Every structure is written in C-alpha cells, then in structure tokens.
DSSP file (Angstrom, degrees, kcal/mol; ACC not computed):
  #  RESIDUE AA STRUCTURE BP1 BP2  ACC     N-H-->O    O-->H-N    N-H-->O    O-->H-N    TCO  KAPPA ALPHA  PHI   PSI    X-CA   Y-CA   Z-CA
    1    1 A M              0   0    0      0, 0.0     2,-0.2     0, 0.0    62,-0.0   0.000 360.0 360.0 360.0 144.3   -9.0    8.3    6.1
    2    2 A L        -     0   0    0      1,-0.1     5,-0.1     2,-0.1    65,-0.0  -0.511 360.0-108.1 -76.1 145.8   -5.3    8.2    6.8
    3    3 A A    >   -     0   0    0     -2,-0.2     3,-1.7     1,-0.1    -1,-0.1  -0.324  30.6-109.3 -67.3 156.9   -3.7   11.2    8.5
    4    4 A K  G >  S+     0   0    0      1,-0.3     3,-1.5     2,-0.2    -1,-0.1   0.855 119.2  59.2 -57.3 -36.0   -1.6   13.5    6.4
    5    5 A T  G 3  S+     0   0    0      1,-0.3    -1,-0.3    38,-0.0    -2,-0.0   0.694 105.7  49.9 -68.3 -16.4    1.5   12.2    8.1
    6    6 A N  G <  S+     0   0    0     -3,-1.7    38,-2.5    37,-0.1     2,-0.4   0.200  97.3  85.2-106.3  14.6    0.7    8.7    7.0
    7    7 A R  B <  S-a   44   0A   0     -3,-1.5     2,-0.6    36,-0.3    38,-0.2  -0.937  70.9-134.5-119.1 140.4    0.1    9.5    3.3
    8    8 A I        +     0   0    0     36,-2.8    38,-0.2    -2,-0.4    -2,-0.0  -0.822  33.9 166.9 -84.6 123.8    2.6    9.8    0.4
    9    9 A R        +     0   0    0     -2,-0.6     2,-0.3    36,-0.1    -1,-0.1   0.636  42.8  77.2-117.7 -18.7    1.6   13.0   -1.4
   10   10 A S     >  -     0   0    0      1,-0.1     4,-1.8     4,-0.0     3,-0.2  -0.743  70.0-135.1-101.1 146.0    4.3   14.0   -3.8
   11   11 A G  H  > S+     0   0    0     -2,-0.3     4,-2.7     1,-0.2     5,-0.2   0.837 106.0  59.2 -61.4 -34.2    5.0   12.3   -7.1
   12   12 A A  H  > S+     0   0    0      1,-0.2     4,-2.4     2,-0.2    -1,-0.2   0.897 105.3  48.5 -63.7 -40.2    8.7   12.2   -6.4
   13   13 A D  H  > S+     0   0    0     -3,-0.2     4,-2.2     2,-0.2    -1,-0.2   0.887 111.1  50.8 -67.9 -38.5    8.1   10.1   -3.3
   14   14 A Y  H  X S+     0   0    0     -4,-1.8     4,-2.6     2,-0.2     5,-0.2   0.960 112.4  46.4 -60.0 -50.8    5.8    7.8   -5.3
   15   15 A R  H  X S+     0   0    0     -4,-2.7     4,-2.6     1,-0.2     5,-0.3   0.907 112.2  50.4 -59.9 -43.8    8.5    7.4   -8.0
   16   16 A L  H  X S+     0   0    0     -4,-2.4     4,-2.7     1,-0.2     5,-0.4   0.910 112.5  46.3 -62.5 -43.2   11.3    6.8   -5.5
   17   17 A T  H  X S+     0   0    0     -4,-2.2     4,-1.8     1,-0.2    -1,-0.2   0.906 114.9  46.6 -67.4 -41.3    9.3    4.1   -3.6
   18   18 A V  H  < S+     0   0    0     -4,-2.6    -2,-0.2    -5,-0.2    -1,-0.2   0.891 119.8  39.6 -68.5 -38.7    8.3    2.3   -6.8
   19   19 A R  H  < S+     0   0    0     -4,-2.6    -2,-0.2    -5,-0.2    -3,-0.2   0.890 129.2  26.8 -79.1 -40.1   11.8    2.4   -8.3
   20   20 A K  H  < S+     0   0    0     -4,-2.7    -3,-0.2    -5,-0.3    -2,-0.2   0.606 101.2  96.4-101.2 -13.8   13.9    1.7   -5.2
   21   21 A G  S  < S-     0   0    0     -4,-1.8     2,-0.4    -5,-0.4    13,-0.3  -0.258  83.2 -97.5 -78.1 164.2   11.5   -0.3   -3.1
   22   22 A V  E     -B   33   0A   0     11,-3.1    11,-2.2     1,-0.0     2,-0.4  -0.676  41.1-139.6 -78.8 131.1   11.2   -4.0   -2.7
   23   23 A R  E     -B   32   0A   0     -2,-0.4     2,-0.5     9,-0.2     9,-0.2  -0.798  18.1-172.7-100.5 132.6    8.4   -5.3   -5.0
   24   24 A V  E     -B   31   0A   0      7,-2.6     7,-2.5    -2,-0.4     2,-0.3  -0.973  12.5-150.8-125.6 116.5    6.0   -8.0   -3.9
   25   25 A H  E     +B   30   0A   0     -2,-0.5     2,-0.3     5,-0.2     5,-0.2  -0.613  21.3 165.8 -86.2 143.5    3.6   -9.4   -6.5
   26   26 A A        -     0   0    0      3,-1.8    75,-0.0    -2,-0.3    76,-0.0  -0.845  50.3 -93.4-141.2 179.8    0.2  -10.8   -5.6
   27   27 A T  S    S+     0   0    0     -2,-0.3    62,-0.2     1,-0.2    63,-0.1   0.883 120.5  18.3 -66.3 -39.8   -3.0  -11.7   -7.5
   28   28 A H  S    S+     0   0    0     61,-0.1    59,-2.7    69,-0.1    62,-0.4   0.570 126.8  31.1-110.8 -13.4   -4.7   -8.4   -7.1
   29   29 A T  E     - C   0  86A   0     57,-0.2    -3,-1.8    60,-0.1     2,-0.4  -0.943  53.9-144.3-142.7 160.7   -1.9   -6.0   -6.1
   30   30 A I  E     -BC  25  85A   0     55,-2.2    55,-3.3    -2,-0.3     2,-0.5  -0.998  26.6-160.3-122.2 125.7    1.7   -5.1   -6.4
   31   31 A T  E     -BC  24  84A   0     -7,-2.5    -7,-2.6    -2,-0.4     2,-0.5  -0.915   6.4-163.4-113.0 131.1    3.2   -3.7   -3.2
   32   32 A Y  E     -BC  23  83A   0     51,-3.0    51,-2.5    -2,-0.5     2,-0.5  -0.952   7.4-171.5-112.0 128.4    6.4   -1.7   -3.1
   33   33 A V  E     -BC  22  82A   0    -11,-2.2   -11,-3.1    -2,-0.5     2,-0.4  -0.982   3.5-177.8-124.6 126.8    8.0   -1.2    0.3
   34   34 A R  E     - C   0  81A   0     47,-2.9    47,-2.8    -2,-0.5     2,-0.5  -0.983  21.1-137.8-126.9 133.7   10.9    1.1    0.9
   35   35 A R  E     - C   0  80A   0     -2,-0.4    45,-0.2    45,-0.2    44,-0.1  -0.765  20.1-150.3 -86.6 129.3   12.9    1.7    4.0
   36   36 A V        -     0   0    0     43,-3.0     4,-0.1    -2,-0.5    -2,-0.0  -0.761  18.4-122.0-100.1 150.1   13.6    5.4    4.6
   37   37 A P  S    S+     0   0    0      0, 0.0    -1,-0.1     0, 0.0    43,-0.0   0.848  92.7  58.2 -63.4 -37.0   16.8    6.4    6.6
   38   38 A D  S    S-     0   0    0      1,-0.1     2,-2.5    -3,-0.0    -2,-0.2  -0.651  94.8-109.9 -94.8 153.1   15.1    8.4    9.3
   39   39 A P        +     0   0    0      0, 0.0    40,-0.1     0, 0.0     3,-0.1  -0.346  60.5 157.0 -78.4  62.8   12.5    6.8   11.7
   40   40 A S        -     0   0    0     -2,-2.5    39,-2.7     1,-0.2    40,-0.3  -0.362  51.3 -77.8 -81.0 165.9    9.6    8.8   10.2
   41   41 A P        -     0   0    0      0, 0.0    -1,-0.2     0, 0.0     2,-0.1  -0.247  58.0 -90.8 -61.0 153.0    6.0    7.6   10.4
   42   42 A V        -     0   0    0     34,-0.2     2,-0.4    31,-0.1    39,-0.2  -0.431  46.8-158.7 -63.3 135.0    4.9    4.9    8.1
   43   43 A R  E     - d   0  81A   0     37,-2.1    39,-3.0    -2,-0.1     2,-0.3  -0.969   5.9-161.3-124.7 138.9    3.5    6.4    4.9
   44   44 A F  E     -ad   7  82A   0    -38,-2.5   -36,-2.8    -2,-0.4     2,-0.3  -0.868   6.9-177.3-115.3 148.1    1.1    4.7    2.3
   45   45 A G  E     - d   0  83A   0     37,-2.2    39,-2.6    -2,-0.3     2,-0.4  -0.976  11.0-151.0-139.2 154.4    0.4    5.6   -1.3
   46   46 A F  E     - d   0  84A   0     -2,-0.3     2,-0.5    37,-0.2    39,-0.2  -0.983   7.0-165.4-132.5 136.7   -2.1    4.0   -3.7
   47   47 A I  E     + d   0  85A   0     37,-2.7    39,-2.9    -2,-0.4     2,-0.5  -0.968  15.5 167.0-121.3 113.5   -2.1    3.7   -7.5
   48   48 A V  E     - d   0  86A   0     -2,-0.5    39,-0.1    37,-0.2    14,-0.1  -0.906  18.8-164.2-128.4 101.7   -5.4    2.7   -9.0
   49   49 A S    >   -     0   0    0     37,-0.5     3,-1.7    -2,-0.5     4,-0.4  -0.216  36.6 -99.9 -84.5 173.6   -5.4    3.2  -12.8
   50   50 A K  G >  S+     0   0    0      1,-0.3     3,-0.5     2,-0.2    -1,-0.1   0.669 114.9  76.1 -66.1 -16.5   -8.3    3.3  -15.2
   51   51 A A  G 3  S+     0   0    0      1,-0.2    -1,-0.3     7,-0.0     3,-0.1   0.749  85.6  64.0 -65.7 -21.8   -7.5   -0.3  -16.1
   52   52 A V  G <  S-     0   0    0     -3,-1.7     2,-0.3     1,-0.3    -1,-0.2   0.859 118.3 -90.5 -70.2 -35.6   -9.2   -1.2  -12.9
   53   53 A G    <   -     0   0    0     -3,-0.5    -1,-0.3    -4,-0.4     5,-0.0  -0.971  61.3 -26.0 154.9-167.7  -12.5    0.1  -14.0
   54   54 A V  S  > S-     0   0    0     -2,-0.3     4,-2.7    -3,-0.1     3,-0.4  -0.143  74.7 -88.7 -70.4 173.2  -14.8    3.2  -14.1
   55   55 A A  H  > S+     0   0    0      1,-0.2     4,-2.7     2,-0.2     5,-0.2   0.853 126.0  53.7 -56.3 -41.0  -14.5    5.9  -11.4
   56   56 A V  H  > S+     0   0    0      1,-0.2     4,-1.8     2,-0.2    -1,-0.2   0.917 112.6  44.1 -61.7 -43.2  -16.9    4.3   -9.0
   57   57 A V  H  > S+     0   0    0     -3,-0.4     4,-2.5     2,-0.2    -2,-0.2   0.923 113.3  50.8 -68.3 -44.7  -15.0    1.0   -9.1
   58   58 A R  H  X S+     0   0    0     -4,-2.7     4,-2.6     1,-0.2    -2,-0.2   0.918 111.4  48.0 -59.5 -44.1  -11.6    2.7   -8.8
   59   59 A N  H  X S+     0   0    0     -4,-2.7     4,-2.5    -5,-0.2    -1,-0.2   0.861 109.9  52.5 -67.5 -34.8  -12.8    4.7   -5.8
   60   60 A T  H  X S+     0   0    0     -4,-1.8     4,-2.2    -5,-0.2    -1,-0.2   0.929 111.6  46.3 -63.6 -45.0  -14.2    1.6   -4.1
   61   61 A V  H  X S+     0   0    0     -4,-2.5     4,-2.5     2,-0.2    -2,-0.2   0.923 112.5  50.6 -62.6 -44.3  -10.9   -0.2   -4.5
   62   62 A R  H  X S+     0   0    0     -4,-2.6     4,-2.4     1,-0.2    -2,-0.2   0.910 109.9  50.0 -61.7 -42.7   -9.0    2.9   -3.3
   63   63 A R  H  X S+     0   0    0     -4,-2.5     4,-2.2     2,-0.2    -1,-0.2   0.896 110.6  50.2 -63.4 -39.9  -11.3    3.1   -0.2
   64   64 A R  H  X S+     0   0    0     -4,-2.2     4,-2.4     2,-0.2    -2,-0.2   0.926 110.6  49.1 -63.1 -44.0  -10.7   -0.6    0.6
   65   65 A L  H  X S+     0   0    0     -4,-2.5     4,-2.5     1,-0.2    -2,-0.2   0.896 110.9  50.2 -63.5 -39.7   -7.0   -0.2    0.3
   66   66 A K  H  X S+     0   0    0     -4,-2.4     4,-2.3     2,-0.2    -1,-0.2   0.896 110.0  50.3 -65.0 -39.6   -7.0    2.8    2.6
   67   67 A A  H  X S+     0   0    0     -4,-2.2     4,-1.7     2,-0.2    -2,-0.2   0.908 111.2  48.8 -65.1 -41.4   -9.1    0.9    5.2
   68   68 A V  H  X S+     0   0    0     -4,-2.4     4,-2.0     1,-0.2    -2,-0.2   0.931 112.0  48.5 -62.5 -45.7   -6.7   -2.0    5.0
   69   69 A S  H  X S+     0   0    0     -4,-2.5     4,-1.4     1,-0.2    -2,-0.2   0.875 108.1  54.5 -65.2 -36.6   -3.7    0.3    5.5
   70   70 A R  H  < S+     0   0    0     -4,-2.3    -1,-0.2     1,-0.2    -2,-0.2   0.891 110.2  47.3 -62.6 -38.6   -5.3    2.1    8.4
   71   71 A E  H  < S+     0   0    0     -4,-1.7    -2,-0.2     1,-0.2    -1,-0.2   0.863 115.0  45.1 -70.8 -35.8   -5.8   -1.3   10.1
   72   72 A L  H >X S+     0   0    0     -4,-2.0     3,-1.5     1,-0.2     4,-0.6   0.636  87.2  94.5 -82.2 -14.7   -2.2   -2.4    9.4
   73   73 A L  G >< S+     0   0    0     -4,-1.4     3,-1.2     1,-0.3    -1,-0.2   0.849  82.2  49.7 -50.1 -47.7   -0.6    0.9   10.5
   74   74 A P  G 34 S+     0   0    0      0, 0.0    -1,-0.3     0, 0.0    -2,-0.1   0.750 107.8  56.6 -66.7 -20.1    0.1    0.0   14.1
   75   75 A D  G <4 S+     0   0    0     -3,-1.5    38,-3.0    -4,-0.2     2,-0.4   0.563  90.9  85.2 -86.7  -8.7    1.8   -3.3   13.0
   76   76 A I  B << S-E  112   0B   0     -3,-1.2    36,-0.3    -4,-0.6   -34,-0.2  -0.797  81.5-118.3-102.7 134.5    4.4   -1.7   10.7
   77   77 A A        -     0   0    0     34,-3.1     3,-0.3    -2,-0.4    -2,-0.1  -0.360  37.9 -99.8 -66.7 144.3    7.7   -0.4   12.0
   78   78 A P  S    S+     0   0    0      0, 0.0    -1,-0.1     0, 0.0   -38,-0.1  -0.223 100.7  52.3 -60.2 154.8    8.3    3.3   11.6
   79   79 A G  S    S+     0   0    0    -39,-2.7   -43,-3.0     1,-0.3     2,-0.4   0.711  80.8 117.2  91.8  22.8   10.5    4.4    8.7
   80   80 A H  E     -C   35   0A   0    -40,-0.3   -37,-2.1    -3,-0.3     2,-0.4  -0.950  45.4-159.7-123.3 144.4    8.8    2.6    5.8
   81   81 A E  E     -Cd  34  43A   0    -47,-2.8   -47,-2.9    -2,-0.4     2,-0.4  -0.987  14.3-168.4-118.4 132.7    7.0    3.9    2.8
   82   82 A I  E     -Cd  33  44A   0    -39,-3.0   -37,-2.2    -2,-0.4     2,-0.5  -0.981   8.5-171.7-128.4 125.4    4.5    1.6    1.1
   83   83 A V  E     -Cd  32  45A   0    -51,-2.5   -51,-3.0    -2,-0.4     2,-0.6  -0.974   8.5-160.1-115.9 128.5    2.9    2.0   -2.3
   84   84 A V  E     -Cd  31  46A   0    -39,-2.6   -37,-2.7    -2,-0.5     2,-0.6  -0.939   1.1-160.9-111.3 120.3    0.1   -0.4   -3.4
   85   85 A R  E     -Cd  30  47A   0    -55,-3.3   -55,-2.2    -2,-0.6     2,-0.4  -0.896  14.6-141.5-100.4 120.6   -0.7   -0.7   -7.1
   86   86 A A  E     -Cd  29  48A   0    -39,-2.9   -37,-0.5    -2,-0.6   -57,-0.2  -0.688  12.5-148.9 -83.8 128.3   -4.1   -2.1   -7.7
   87   87 A L    >   -     0   0    0    -59,-2.7     3,-2.4    -2,-0.4     4,-0.3  -0.529  32.8 -99.4 -88.6 162.3   -4.3   -4.5  -10.7
   88   88 A P  G >  S+     0   0    0      0, 0.0     3,-1.4     0, 0.0     4,-0.2   0.808 121.6  63.0 -53.9 -31.0   -7.5   -4.9  -12.8
   89   89 A A  G >  S+     0   0    0      1,-0.3     3,-1.3   -62,-0.2     4,-0.4   0.682  84.1  78.1 -67.8 -16.2   -8.4   -8.1  -10.8
   90   90 A S  G X  S+     0   0    0     -3,-2.4     3,-0.6   -62,-0.4    -1,-0.3   0.698  76.1  74.7 -68.0 -17.2   -8.7   -6.0   -7.6
   91   91 A A  G <  S+     0   0    0     -3,-1.4    -1,-0.3    -4,-0.3    -2,-0.2   0.824 104.1  37.1 -63.9 -30.0  -12.1   -4.7   -8.7
   92   92 A Q  G <  S+     0   0    0     -3,-1.3    -1,-0.2    -4,-0.2    -2,-0.2   0.439  95.6 110.6 -99.0  -1.2  -13.6   -8.1   -7.9
   93   93 A A    <   -     0   0    0     -3,-0.6     2,-0.1    -4,-0.4    -3,-0.0  -0.471  65.2-126.1 -78.8 144.2  -11.4   -8.7   -4.8
   94   94 A S     >  -     0   0    0     -2,-0.2     4,-2.1     1,-0.1     5,-0.2  -0.359  25.0-108.4 -80.4 167.1  -13.0   -8.7   -1.3
   95   95 A W  H  > S+     0   0    0      1,-0.2     4,-2.5     2,-0.2     5,-0.2   0.905 120.2  52.8 -61.6 -42.4  -11.7   -6.5    1.5
   96   96 A A  H  > S+     0   0    0      1,-0.2     4,-2.3     2,-0.2    -1,-0.2   0.866 107.6  51.6 -64.0 -36.9  -10.3   -9.6    3.3
   97   97 A T  H  > S+     0   0    0      2,-0.2     4,-2.1     1,-0.2    -1,-0.2   0.935 111.1  46.5 -65.6 -46.4   -8.4  -10.7    0.2
   98   98 A L  H  X S+     0   0    0     -4,-2.1     4,-2.3     1,-0.2     5,-0.2   0.902 111.7  52.3 -62.4 -40.7   -6.8   -7.3   -0.2
   99   99 A Q  H  X S+     0   0    0     -4,-2.5     4,-2.6     1,-0.2    -1,-0.2   0.926 109.3  49.4 -60.9 -45.1   -5.9   -7.2    3.5
  100  100 A G  H  X S+     0   0    0     -4,-2.3     4,-2.4     1,-0.2    -1,-0.2   0.891 110.6  50.1 -62.3 -40.4   -4.3  -10.6    3.2
  101  101 A E  H  X S+     0   0    0     -4,-2.1     4,-2.0     2,-0.2    -1,-0.2   0.923 113.9  43.3 -65.8 -44.5   -2.2   -9.6    0.2
  102  102 A I  H  X S+     0   0    0     -4,-2.3     4,-2.4     2,-0.2     5,-0.2   0.906 113.7  51.6 -69.8 -39.9   -0.9   -6.4    1.7
  103  103 A R  H  X S+     0   0    0     -4,-2.6     4,-2.5    -5,-0.2    -2,-0.2   0.920 110.7  48.7 -61.3 -43.7   -0.2   -8.1    5.1
  104  104 A R  H  X S+     0   0    0     -4,-2.4     4,-2.7    -5,-0.2    -1,-0.2   0.885 110.3  51.8 -63.9 -38.1    1.8  -10.9    3.3
  105  105 A A  H  X S+     0   0    0     -4,-2.0     4,-1.9     2,-0.2    -2,-0.2   0.925 111.1  46.4 -64.3 -43.9    3.8   -8.3    1.4
  106  106 A V  H  X>S+     0   0    0     -4,-2.4     5,-2.1     1,-0.2     4,-1.3   0.907 114.5  48.2 -65.1 -41.3    4.7   -6.4    4.6
  107  107 A D  H  <5S+     0   0    0     -4,-2.5    -2,-0.2     1,-0.2    -1,-0.2   0.910 109.4  53.0 -63.5 -42.3    5.6   -9.7    6.3
  108  108 A K  H  <5S+     0   0    0     -4,-2.7    -1,-0.2     1,-0.2    -2,-0.2   0.877 111.7  44.7 -63.0 -38.6    7.7  -10.8    3.3
  109  109 A V  H  <5S-     0   0    0     -4,-1.9    -1,-0.2    -5,-0.2    -2,-0.2   0.721 110.8-122.6 -78.9 -21.3    9.7   -7.6    3.3
  110  110 A G  T  <5 +     0   0    0     -4,-1.3    -3,-0.2    -5,-0.2    -2,-0.1   0.795  68.8 133.5  85.8  29.4   10.1   -7.7    7.1
  111  111 A A      < +     0   0    0     -5,-2.1   -34,-3.1    -6,-0.2    -4,-0.2   0.497  37.9 109.6 -90.0  -4.2    8.6   -4.3    7.8
  112  112 A R  B    S-E   76   0B   0     -6,-0.5   -36,-0.3   -36,-0.3     2,-0.1  -0.381  76.0-107.2 -73.1 150.7    6.4   -5.5   10.7
  113  113 A C        -     0   0    0    -38,-3.0    -1,-0.1     1,-0.1    -2,-0.1  -0.431  39.3-103.9 -68.9 148.8    7.1   -4.5   14.3
  114  114 A M              0   0    0      1,-0.1    -1,-0.1    -2,-0.1   -38,-0.0  -0.560 360.0 360.0 -73.5 140.3    8.6   -7.3   16.4
  115  115 A P              0   0    0      0, 0.0    -1,-0.1     0, 0.0    -2,-0.0   0.503 360.0 360.0 -69.2 360.0    6.0   -8.7   18.9
C-alpha cells in the first residue's frame, strides 16, 4: 500500500491533475502527470470505473496499479502528481504490461529522476 503522503486523496486534486496534467494514452490506461510548484512527495491516484468490470476485477486492477506505482516511486522526481485511469481493457492486462505503460508515460513526460 502507498503511504498517505504518496496518495492523492481529495477530489479537487484529482480534478486538477486530470484537467491540467499532461495526458499520455496507452492501450490499457490513460496517465495524467502534473508538475506541482513545490517539491512535495510524488503522489498517485487511480480511477477504475465500473466499465472495467465487477468489483473483484476493479479491485484487482487497482491493486496492480498500486503495486506498479510503489515500484516506480523512487524513480520519479519529487513534485509530481500522477493519476492513472484504467480503461476496460486493463482487466485482461498483466502486471508487466501495466508497469510498462505507466513507466513509458512517466518517461514521456520527463518526470523521471536523472540517473
């Protein structure tokens, strides 16, 4: 599970990131990345609608996305908020596929830490 400091918890923050963030489309997800002015910890949020499937499937997808974000957390520069919207195809996606999509989105936006 992600720490509280690494989760987007308010609806206003979700809306702001989705509206103002850079959008990156993939086969199973849409990722929104927004740079925040202060160097706060990286925060993740997840949107998994009923279109993805029944509750068991949605929760499985959400758990996979959280595991991927936990793994990517050290690689992302502070001061970013990331919202991942799961598309219906994500119900059949493997963990590795979801990881690759989110990693490519972060790379494309340039939110990764420099090596």
